[in-house]
C-alpha positions in Angstrom: 109.1 101.7 122.2 107.0 99.8 123.9 106.8 96.0 125.4 106.0 94.0 122.3 107.7 96.1 119.6 111.6 95.0 118.6 114.3 96.0 116.7 113.5 94.7 113.6 111.9 95.9 110.7 108.1 96.6 110.9 106.8 94.5 108.1 104.0 96.5 107.0 100.1 95.5 106.0 100.8 91.9 107.1 102.0 92.6 110.6 99.0 94.5 111.2 97.0 91.4 110.3 98.6 88.9 112.5 97.1 89.8 115.4 93.0 88.7 113.1 95.1 85.7 112.2 96.3 84.7 115.0 92.7 85.0 116.4 91.5 83.4 113.3 93.5 80.3 114.1 93.1 80.1 117.8 89.1 79.9 117.3 89.9 76.7 114.4 91.2 74.7 117.1 89.6 73.0 119.7 89.2 74.1 123.4 91.8 71.5 123.9 95.1 70.7 122.0 98.5 70.8 122.2 100.8 73.6 122.4 103.3 72.6 119.5 100.5 73.1 117.0 99.9 77.0 117.9 103.5 77.1 117.1 103.0 75.1 114.0 100.5 77.0 112.6 102.2 80.5 113.8 105.0 79.7 112.1 103.6 78.4 109.0 101.4 81.8 109.6 104.9 84.0 109.3 106.0 81.7 106.4 103.2 83.0 104.1 103.0 86.5 105.2 106.8 86.6 104.6 106.5 85.0 101.2 103.8 87.5 100.0 105.6 90.8 101.5 108.2 89.4 99.4 106.2 88.9 96.5 104.6 92.6 97.3 108.2 94.0 97.0 109.2 92.0 94.0 111.8 89.5 95.3 111.1 86.6 93.0 112.5 84.6 90.8 110.2 82.7 87.8 110.4 79.1 87.9 112.9 78.6 84.9 115.5 80.5 87.3 115.0 78.4 90.3 115.3 75.4 88.3 119.0 76.4 87.2 119.6 77.2 90.5 118.3 73.7 91.3 120.3 71.9 88.5 123.9 73.5 89.7 122.9 72.7 94.0 122.1 68.9 92.5 125.9 69.1 90.8 
């Protein structure tokens, strides 16, 4: 394990694209920007990658199931 690896589960193809996507984000920003803008975009990228991975693994629910769950929470 090198300094950039952790004990978390490897996430597959989406993890391999992360560096490329980070570079795209950096290139889209102006020459000077607040750090929180970069952090927010990186968090968004991670959430999108996680969601796409969940779709690939079939870890999704239908809209009807989501609505039923929401109704239970609203009671």
